[in-house]
C-alpha positions in Angstrom: 0.4 0.1 -0.1 3.1 2.5 0.7 4.7 1.7 -2.1 0.9 3.8 -4.2 0.3 5.8 -1.1 4.0 7.5 -1.4 4.6 8.8 -5.1 0.8 9.9 -4.6 1.9 11.9 -1.3 5.1 13.3 -3.5 3.6 14.6 -6.5 0.4 15.7 -4.4 3.2 18.0 -2.4 5.0 19.1 -5.6 1.8 20.2 -7.4 0.7 22.1 -4.5 4.2 24.0 -4.2 4.1 24.6 -8.1 0.7 25.7 -9.1 -0.3 26.7 -5.3 2.9 28.6 -4.9 5.2 29.1 -7.4 3.7 29.9 -10.3 1.6 32.9 -7.9 4.7 34.3 -6.8 6.4 34.1 -10.3 3.7 36.0 -12.5 2.4 38.2 -9.3 5.9 39.8 -9.4 6.1 39.4 -13.1 2.9 41.2 -13.7 3.8 44.0 -11.2 7.0 44.6 -12.9 5.6 44.5 -16.8 2.5 46.0 -15.2 2.7 47.4 -12.4 0.5 50.4 -12.8 -3.0 47.7 -13.6 -2.2 45.4 -11.6 -2.3 47.4 -8.5 -5.9 48.9 -10.0 -4.9 51.5 -11.7 -5.0 53.7 -9.5 -5.3 57.9 -9.9 -2.9 60.4 -7.4 -2.4 63.9 -7.4 -0.5 65.8 -5.6 0.8 62.3 -4.0 -3.2 61.7 -2.9 -5.2 58.6 -4.1 -7.6 59.7 -5.4 -9.5 57.5 -7.2 -8.9 54.2 -10.1 -9.6 55.5 -13.8 -11.1 51.6 -13.4 -14.2 52.9 -11.4 -16.7 55.8 -11.6 -17.3 57.8 -9.1 -20.4 60.1 -8.4 -19.8 63.9 -9.2 -23.0 65.7 -8.7 -21.0 69.4 -8.4 -22.7 71.4 -11.1 -18.9 72.7 -12.5 -18.4 69.0 -13.1 -18.6 66.6 -15.9 -21.6 64.0 -14.6 -20.5 60.3 -15.3 -23.7 58.1 -17.0 -26.5 56.2 -14.0 -25.7 54.4 -11.3 -28.0 51.9 -10.2 -25.5 50.9 -7.1 -27.3 51.2 -3.0 -26.1 49.9 0.2 -27.9 49.0 2.6 -30.4 51.2 4.7 -28.3 52.3 8.3 -32.0 52.5 9.6 -32.8 49.3 8.5 -31.6 46.3 7.6 -33.9 44.4 5.3 -33.7 47.2 2.7 -31.6 49.2 0.7 -31.1 52.9 -0.2 -29.6 54.4 -3.6 -25.4 54.9 -3.4 -24.6 55.9 -6.5 -20.8 54.0 -7.4 -21.0 52.0 -4.7 -17.6 50.2 -5.3 -18.2 47.7 -2.7 -21.7 46.8 -4.5 -21.0 46.5 -8.0 -24.6 45.9 -9.8 -27.1 46.9 -12.3 -30.5 48.0 -12.1 -32.1 45.0 -13.2 -35.3 46.0 -14.3 -36.5 45.0 -17.4 -37.4 47.6 -19.8 -41.2 47.7 -18.5 -40.5 48.5 -14.8 -42.3 52.2 -13.9 -39.5 52.3 -11.7 -36.9 52.9 -15.0 -38.9 54.2 -17.2 -40.0 57.0 -15.2 -36.8 57.5 -14.1 -35.3 57.3 -17.8 -37.7 60.5 -18.8 -37.9 62.3 -15.8 -33.9 62.2 -16.4 -34.5 63.3 -20.0 -37.3 65.8 -19.3 -34.1 67.7 -17.4 -31.7 67.6 -20.5 -34.5 68.8 -22.7 -35.0 71.4 -20.3 -30.8 72.9 -21.4 -31.8 72.2 -25.5 -30.6 68.5 -25.5 -32.0 67.6 -29.1 -30.3 64.3 -29.5 -29.6 62.6 -26.2 -27.2 59.8 -26.4 -27.7 55.7 -24.4 -25.1 56.2 -21.6 -26.7 60.0 -20.6 -29.8 58.1 -19.2 -29.2 54.6 -18.6 -27.0 52.3 -16.4 -24.2 50.8 -17.2 -23.9 46.2 -15.8 -22.0 47.6 -13.6 -23.0 50.8 -11.7 -19.1 51.3 -12.0 -18.8 52.5 -15.3 -16.3 55.4 -15.5 -17.0 56.4 -19.2 -19.0 58.7 -21.1 -19.3 59.0 -24.4 -18.3 62.6 -25.8 -22.1 63.7 -27.8 -22.4 63.0 -23.5 -19.6 64.9 -22.3 -20.9 67.9 -24.9 -24.3 68.1 -24.0 -22.6 69.1 -20.0 -20.5 71.4 -21.4 -22.2 74.9 -21.2 -23.6 74.2 -17.7 -20.0 73.7 -16.7 -18.7 76.5 -18.4 -21.0 79.0 -17.3 -20.7 78.1 -13.7 -17.3 77.6 -13.7 -16.9 81.1 -15.3 -15.1 80.1 -19.0 -16.1 79.6 -22.3 -17.9 77.2 -23.8 -14.3 76.9 -26.4 -12.1 76.7 -23.0 -14.5 73.9 -21.8 -14.8 71.4 -24.7 -10.4 71.6 -25.4 -9.3 70.2 -22.8 -12.2 67.8 -23.3 -11.1 66.8 -26.5 -7.2 66.0 -25.3 -8.8 63.2 -23.0 -10.9 61.5 -25.6 -9.8 58.1 -26.0 -10.4 55.7 -29.4 -11.5 51.9 -29.9 -8.6 49.6 -29.2 -7.0 49.0 -32.5 -10.0 51.3 -34.2 -12.2 48.2 -33.5 -12.4 46.8 -30.0 -14.5 48.9 -27.4 -16.3 52.2 -27.9 -15.2 56.3 -28.6 -15.6 56.8 -24.6 -14.1 59.5 -22.6 -12.7 58.5 -18.5 -14.7 61.3 -16.0 -12.4 61.3 -13.8 -9.6 62.5 -15.2 -11.1 64.6 -17.3 -13.0 66.1 -14.1 -9.1 66.0 -12.8 -7.8 68.1 -16.1 -10.6 70.5 -15.4 -9.4 72.1 -11.9 -6.2 71.6 -13.0 -6.1 73.8 -16.4 -8.6 76.3 -15.1 -6.7 76.6 -11.9 -3.8 77.9 -13.9 -5.6 79.7 -15.7 -6.9 81.7 -12.9 -3.8 81.6 -11.3 
């Protein structure tokens, strides 16, 4: 019996060490050297302070900033654990709304968002301006959604629309290899650039 058991134990120990320890450590070390930024969450740092990740959206509500697409994430209600309350871009609870196309709650929210955009003169409203992503954490918006917000931001910051558009144009990302993905803009990176550029102008 030991004749058969010993090779099995040795092989188990060997492959556990190789695949459970050596391989993961080697891959971790390799990635940390070759793609350190991506491996550590594509963190964005400004003035020595971590302000977010390029992969996870943030909730911007102030009129002086570009706003991301709607987010359906939530969190437990502190007053009642059996209920939840809305908490946009809650990275600890990534999820979509799971509301169907005939959901009254969904239709009311989208209709309300469309009505708000119509009031500010939007005639063509892109889908990402009024719909949530599957994760609820999409950090990007389309250039058209960003362009619709330019007048508001320019008015609040007391600068020309051309100044805002000039900054915006620098942060348009095109599809990978011209094929994969969509033309998009990272909202956090754009807002950070907006603050930095206009701070210099004011200074």
